C-alpha positions as CSV (number, residue, x, y, z in Angstrom):
1,M,-24.4,13.7,18.1
2,A,-23.5,17.3,17.8
3,D,-22.8,19.9,20.7
4,D,-26.1,21.4,21.7
5,A,-24.1,24.9,21.9
6,H,-23.9,25.0,18.3
7,P,-25.6,22.0,16.7
8,C,-24.4,21.1,13.1
9,W,-22.1,18.4,12.0
10,A,-20.9,16.3,9.1
11,V,-20.8,12.3,8.9
12,Y,-18.4,10.4,7.0
13,D,-19.0,6.7,6.1
14,L,-15.8,4.6,6.2
15,D,-17.6,1.6,5.0
16,R,-18.3,3.3,1.7
17,L,-14.6,4.2,1.6
18,R,-13.5,0.4,1.9
19,A,-16.2,-0.4,-0.7
20,N,-14.9,2.1,-3.2
21,L,-11.5,0.9,-2.8
22,A,-12.8,-2.8,-3.3
23,E,-14.5,-1.5,-6.7
24,I,-11.2,0.2,-7.9
25,R,-9.4,-3.1,-7.1
26,R,-12.1,-5.1,-9.1
27,R,-11.5,-2.7,-12.0
28,I,-7.7,-2.6,-12.1
29,G,-7.2,-6.3,-11.4
30,P,-5.1,-8.2,-8.8
31,D,-1.6,-7.3,-10.4
32,Q,-2.0,-3.5,-9.6
33,A,-1.2,-2.0,-6.4
34,C,-3.2,1.0,-5.0
35,I,-1.8,4.3,-3.7
36,A,-4.4,6.2,-1.7
37,A,-4.0,10.1,-2.4
38,L,-4.6,12.0,1.0
39,K,-3.8,15.4,-0.3
40,G,-6.0,18.3,0.9
41,N,-6.9,16.6,4.1
42,A,-8.0,13.3,2.2
43,Y,-9.9,15.7,-0.3
44,G,-11.6,17.2,2.7
45,H,-12.7,14.0,4.4
46,G,-10.2,13.8,7.1
47,A,-6.7,12.5,6.5
48,A,-6.1,10.8,9.8
49,P,-9.4,8.9,10.1
50,V,-9.4,7.8,6.3
51,A,-5.6,6.7,6.8
52,Q,-6.4,4.6,10.0
53,A,-9.4,3.0,8.1
54,L,-7.2,2.0,5.2
55,D,-4.0,1.2,6.9
56,G,-4.8,-2.6,7.0
57,E,-5.9,-2.8,3.3
58,G,-2.6,-3.6,1.8
59,L,-1.8,-0.1,0.0
60,A,1.5,0.6,-1.5
61,A,1.4,4.0,0.2
62,F,-0.4,7.1,1.3
63,M,0.6,10.1,-0.6
64,T,-0.2,13.8,0.6
65,G,1.3,17.2,0.1
66,S,1.0,18.5,3.6
67,F,3.8,18.0,5.9
68,E,1.9,18.7,8.9
69,E,-0.8,15.9,7.9
70,A,1.9,13.6,6.9
71,C,3.6,14.0,10.5
72,R,0.2,13.4,12.1
73,L,-0.1,10.0,10.1
74,R,3.3,8.8,11.3
75,A,2.4,9.7,14.8
76,E,-0.5,7.5,14.5
77,G,1.6,4.6,14.1
78,L,0.4,3.5,10.7
79,S,2.3,0.8,8.9
80,T,1.6,2.2,5.4
81,P,4.5,4.2,3.9
82,V,3.7,8.0,3.7
83,V,5.0,9.5,0.3
84,M,5.1,13.4,0.0
85,F,4.1,14.8,-3.2
86,A,6.6,17.3,-4.6
87,G,6.4,20.4,-2.7
88,A,9.5,20.9,-0.5
89,L,12.5,22.9,-1.2
90,P,15.8,21.0,-1.2
91,T,16.5,22.7,2.2
92,G,13.5,21.0,3.6
93,M,14.3,17.4,2.6
94,A,16.1,16.8,6.0
95,D,12.8,17.4,7.8
96,L,11.0,15.1,5.6
97,V,13.5,12.3,6.0
98,G,13.8,13.1,9.8
99,A,9.9,12.6,10.1
100,G,10.1,9.1,8.6
101,L,8.5,10.3,5.2
102,V,9.3,9.5,1.6
103,P,10.1,12.6,-0.2
104,T,9.5,13.1,-3.9
105,V,12.4,14.5,-6.0
106,V,12.1,16.2,-9.2
107,D,15.8,17.1,-10.1
108,R,19.3,16.3,-9.0
109,A,19.3,19.0,-6.3
110,S,16.4,17.6,-4.4
111,A,17.9,14.2,-4.6
112,E,21.3,15.3,-3.5
113,A,19.7,17.0,-0.5
114,A,17.5,13.9,0.3
115,A,20.6,11.5,0.1
116,G,22.5,14.1,2.3
117,A,19.9,13.6,5.0
118,A,20.4,9.8,5.2
119,P,21.8,8.4,8.4
120,P,25.4,6.9,8.1
121,G,25.5,3.6,6.2
122,E,21.8,4.0,5.2
123,A,19.9,4.9,2.1
124,V,16.9,7.3,1.9
125,Q,13.9,5.9,0.0
126,V,12.5,8.6,-2.6
127,Y,9.9,8.7,-5.4
128,V,10.8,10.5,-8.5
129,K,7.9,12.6,-10.2
130,V,8.0,12.7,-14.0
131,N,6.3,15.5,-15.9
132,A,4.7,13.3,-18.7
133,G,2.7,16.2,-20.3
134,L,0.7,17.9,-17.8
135,G,3.2,20.6,-17.4
136,R,3.1,21.2,-13.7
137,L,5.8,19.5,-11.7
138,G,8.3,16.9,-12.4
139,V,11.5,16.1,-14.3
140,P,10.8,16.5,-17.9
141,L,10.0,13.2,-19.6
142,V,12.8,13.4,-22.0
143,A,15.2,14.1,-19.1
144,A,14.0,11.2,-16.9
145,E,16.0,8.4,-18.1
146,D,19.2,10.1,-17.6
147,L,18.1,11.4,-14.1
148,L,17.1,8.0,-13.1
149,A,20.6,6.6,-14.1
150,E,22.3,9.3,-11.9
151,L,20.1,8.6,-9.0
152,A,20.9,4.9,-9.2
153,A,24.5,5.7,-8.7
154,M,24.0,8.0,-5.9
155,R,25.1,7.0,-2.4
156,G,22.4,7.2,0.2
157,L,19.7,7.2,-2.1
158,E,17.2,4.5,-3.2
159,V,14.5,5.3,-5.8
160,Q,11.5,3.4,-4.5
161,G,8.8,4.8,-6.9
162,L,8.5,6.4,-10.2
163,Y,5.2,8.5,-11.0
164,T,3.6,11.0,-13.2
165,H,0.1,12.6,-13.0
166,L,-2.4,12.6,-16.1
167,P,-5.8,14.0,-15.0
168,F,-8.6,14.8,-17.5
169,G,-12.2,15.6,-17.3
170,D,-13.5,15.4,-20.8
171,A,-13.2,13.1,-23.9
172,R,-10.4,15.5,-25.5
173,G,-8.6,15.1,-22.2
174,R,-9.0,11.2,-22.4
175,D,-7.4,11.2,-25.8
176,W,-4.4,13.1,-24.4
177,A,-4.1,11.0,-21.4
178,E,-4.1,7.8,-23.7
179,Q,-1.1,9.4,-25.4
180,R,1.0,10.4,-22.6
181,L,0.3,7.0,-20.9
182,A,2.0,5.5,-23.9
183,A,4.9,7.9,-23.6
184,F,5.3,6.9,-19.9
185,D,5.3,3.4,-20.7
186,A,8.0,4.0,-23.3
187,L,10.2,5.5,-20.6
188,L,9.4,2.3,-18.4
189,A,10.7,0.2,-21.2
190,R,13.8,2.0,-21.8
191,L,14.7,2.1,-18.0
192,A,13.9,-1.7,-17.7
193,A,16.3,-2.3,-20.6
194,R,19.0,-0.6,-18.4
195,G,18.1,-2.6,-15.4
196,L,16.5,0.6,-13.7
197,V,13.1,-0.7,-12.5
198,P,11.8,1.1,-9.4
199,P,9.5,-1.1,-7.3
200,V,6.6,1.2,-7.8
201,T,5.6,2.8,-11.0
202,Q,2.3,4.7,-11.4
203,A,0.6,6.9,-14.0
204,R,-3.0,6.2,-13.8
205,A,-5.0,8.1,-11.2
206,S,-9.0,8.2,-10.8
207,A,-9.7,9.4,-14.4
208,C,-7.8,6.9,-16.3
209,V,-9.1,4.1,-13.9
210,A,-12.7,5.3,-14.5
211,A,-12.4,5.7,-18.2
212,G,-10.8,2.2,-18.5
213,L,-7.4,3.3,-19.7
214,S,-4.5,0.9,-19.3
215,D,-0.9,1.1,-19.0
216,H,2.5,-1.0,-17.9
217,A,2.9,0.6,-14.6
218,N,2.3,-1.5,-11.6
219,A,0.1,0.9,-9.7
220,V,-2.4,3.5,-9.6
221,C,-3.1,6.4,-7.3
222,V,-6.7,7.1,-6.5
223,G,-8.3,10.1,-4.9
224,H,-11.5,11.1,-6.4
225,L,-12.8,7.6,-6.9
226,L,-11.7,6.5,-3.3
227,Y,-14.1,9.2,-1.9
228,G,-16.8,8.5,-4.2
229,L,-16.4,11.7,-6.3
230,S,-16.3,12.1,-10.2
231,P,-13.3,13.4,-11.7
232,F,-15.2,14.3,-14.8
233,A,-17.0,17.5,-16.0
234,D,-18.7,15.0,-18.6
235,D,-20.5,12.3,-16.8
236,S,-20.7,10.4,-20.1
237,L,-17.1,9.3,-19.9
238,A,-17.8,6.5,-17.4
239,D,-20.4,4.8,-15.2
240,L,-19.6,5.7,-11.7
241,S,-22.7,4.3,-10.0
242,A,-20.8,1.7,-8.1
243,Y,-19.0,4.4,-6.0
244,R,-20.6,6.2,-3.2
245,P,-19.6,9.5,-1.4
246,L,-17.7,9.2,1.7
247,L,-19.5,12.4,2.9
248,A,-22.8,10.8,3.8
249,E,-24.5,13.5,6.1
250,V,-24.4,17.2,6.8
251,G,-26.9,18.3,9.3
252,S,-28.0,20.8,12.0
253,R,-31.0,21.4,14.2
254,L,-33.7,24.1,14.5
255,I,-33.0,26.8,17.0
256,Q,-36.1,28.7,16.4
257,V,-39.5,28.2,14.8
258,S,-41.6,31.3,13.8
259,N,-45.2,31.6,12.5
260,H,-46.0,34.6,10.5
261,P,-49.8,35.3,9.9
262,Q,-51.0,36.6,6.4
263,G,-49.7,40.1,5.8
264,S,-46.4,39.8,7.9
265,D,-43.6,42.0,6.7
266,I,-40.8,39.3,6.0
267,A,-37.7,40.4,4.2
268,I,-36.0,36.9,4.2
269,G,-35.8,35.4,0.8
270,G,-36.9,38.8,-0.7
271,S,-40.6,38.3,0.5
272,Y,-41.2,41.7,1.9
273,G,-44.6,40.9,3.0
274,I,-46.5,37.8,2.4
275,R,-50.1,36.9,1.0
276,H,-50.5,33.6,2.9
277,G,-49.4,32.6,6.4
278,Q,-45.9,31.2,6.6
279,R,-43.9,29.1,9.2
280,T,-40.1,29.7,9.0
281,A,-37.3,28.2,11.1
282,V,-33.7,28.9,11.5
283,A,-30.7,26.5,11.8
284,P,-27.2,27.6,13.0
285,I,-25.3,26.6,9.7
286,G,-24.0,29.0,7.0
287,V,-21.2,30.4,5.3
288,A,-18.9,30.3,8.3
289,Q,-19.6,26.5,8.4
290,G,-18.6,26.1,4.7
291,L,-21.6,26.8,2.7
292,V,-22.2,29.7,0.3
293,R,-25.2,31.4,-0.7
294,P,-27.4,29.6,-3.3
295,V,-27.1,30.0,-7.0
296,P,-29.8,32.6,-8.2
297,G,-32.7,30.7,-9.6
298,S,-31.8,27.6,-7.9
299,R,-34.2,26.0,-5.3
300,P,-32.3,24.4,-2.6
301,Q,-33.9,22.3,-0.1
302,A,-33.3,20.5,3.2
303,L,-34.9,17.5,4.9
304,V,-37.0,18.1,7.9
305,R,-39.2,15.2,9.4
306,G,-38.6,13.4,6.2
307,R,-39.9,16.1,4.0
308,R,-38.4,18.5,1.7
309,A,-38.3,22.1,2.7
310,P,-37.3,24.9,0.8
311,I,-34.1,27.0,1.9
312,L,-35.0,30.7,2.0
313,A,-31.7,32.1,2.8
314,V,-28.1,31.3,3.7
315,S,-26.1,34.0,5.8
316,L,-22.9,34.1,7.6
317,E,-24.1,31.7,10.3
318,H,-27.6,30.9,9.8
319,M,-29.9,29.2,7.3
320,V,-33.6,30.0,7.2
321,L,-36.2,27.5,5.9
322,D,-39.8,27.6,4.8
323,L,-41.5,24.9,6.9
324,T,-45.2,25.9,6.2
325,D,-45.8,22.3,4.7
326,V,-44.0,20.4,7.4
327,E,-46.2,19.6,10.4
328,R,-45.3,19.3,14.0
329,I,-42.2,21.3,13.9
330,A,-40.3,22.1,17.1
331,V,-37.1,23.6,18.2
332,G,-34.3,20.7,18.2
333,D,-35.7,18.9,15.1
334,V,-33.0,17.7,12.9
335,V,-32.3,19.6,9.4
336,R,-30.5,17.3,6.9
337,L,-28.8,19.3,4.0
338,L,-27.1,15.9,2.8
339,G,-28.3,12.5,3.5
340,G,-31.6,10.6,3.9
341,E,-34.5,10.4,6.2
342,G,-37.4,7.9,5.4
343,D,-38.1,7.7,1.8
344,A,-36.6,11.1,1.0
345,A,-32.9,12.0,0.6
346,I,-30.5,14.6,-0.8
347,G,-27.4,13.6,-2.6
348,L,-23.9,15.4,-2.8
349,D,-24.3,16.2,-6.5
350,E,-27.7,17.8,-5.8
351,L,-26.5,19.9,-2.7
352,A,-23.3,21.0,-4.7
353,A,-25.4,22.1,-7.7
354,W,-27.6,24.3,-5.6
355,F,-24.6,26.2,-4.3
356,G,-22.7,26.3,-7.5
357,M,-20.0,24.1,-6.4
358,T,-18.8,20.6,-7.6
359,P,-19.0,17.8,-5.0
360,L,-15.2,18.0,-4.4
361,D,-15.6,21.8,-3.9
362,T,-18.3,21.0,-1.3
363,A,-16.3,18.5,0.6
364,M,-13.4,20.9,0.8
365,A,-15.5,23.8,1.9
366,L,-16.9,21.9,4.8
367,S,-13.7,20.4,5.8
368,G,-12.6,21.4,9.4
369,R,-15.6,23.9,9.6
370,L,-18.0,21.1,11.0
371,P,-17.6,18.6,13.8
372,A,-16.8,15.5,11.8
373,Y,-18.3,12.0,12.9
374,Y,-17.1,8.8,11.3
375,R,-19.5,5.9,10.8
376,D,-17.7,2.6,10.7
377,A,-19.8,-0.5,11.0
378,A,-16.8,-2.7,10.4
379,G,-15.3,-1.4,13.5
380,G,-18.2,-2.1,15.9
381,A,-20.4,-4.9,16.5
382,A,-22.3,-6.7,13.8
383,G,-25.1,-4.7,12.2
384,S,-24.1,-1.5,14.3
385,A,-22.8,1.7,12.9
386,P,-21.0,3.5,15.6
387,L,-19.9,7.1,15.2
388,R,-16.6,8.6,16.4
389,S,-15.9,12.3,16.2
390,E,-13.1,14.4,15.2
391,S,-13.4,18.2,16.0
392,P,-12.3,20.9,13.6
């Protein structure tokens, strides 16, 4: 699977991606559309392969913040609209429109710039971002009604979507989000009374969906849940057991195995001399591949021949393992930092905790650093799970 010249890899399971989407749809009901958040290279999982897998799933849109990624998605010939999160200067709107992307506008200046890029006799579709309380980006909620009325009368512009963002990670944030959803609903009601009803309206994202919050918008935009990640710092807020991480395996191969007799002076792991014989082995994966040094006091492990083996040290490009208790070890044996072998398995939550990261941090840290392989049983023969690669 991996190049023998530097054997390490990450495997992403696209069938889990589709299963996560199905669970999201089960929770929100048939009357709600789904938007897939692909920002940050699809949360580190590969924007192009994820979009290709979801293109036939009837999504309302893909949303991303990277112009380069968005252009790549358009080049793939995907049928799903690609909406850009707010992030462009007004002077950049022409580039977005010219690339066949749907810009987000947050004020009259950005809307006028988008309309000015419309081909003669046509209208540019845009989404409008509302700041409903997060305080980051968007037209202030109190000004949104008047802006939407202005945009409705603007030549060369068509408001296709209206959205906001209300993320939270704990019980206090849940109460805040519930209040802000009500405020956004009130905006939608006022707009509807004036005949201003964009085709797509969205306020709920992964946290709201997982926590069971409801609103009067007609779409949700999901990121964390789509990739099998928790949006919460407090796991008691929702049962997320139905979602599985898209990142299914991180692995490498042993490039050297060493036997150290009793009394050997070994500095790795702070040993500086051992009382008993020890077998160590090295895999070519480390900080340069997206890992960090383990949290002091943690006991990180990897799977080798179906058994857990302690990780003694992580350096810039290598990892050293204690394989004293693992039999029949040889150069070339597979080391799994994430994934399963036989009855043993290491999950993403466990791996992330050892290295002092969240699961999302871990996915982002590895993104683009390892050769990526995509498992897609739905795209192969029945019962098979072919892998296709995407090099970093």
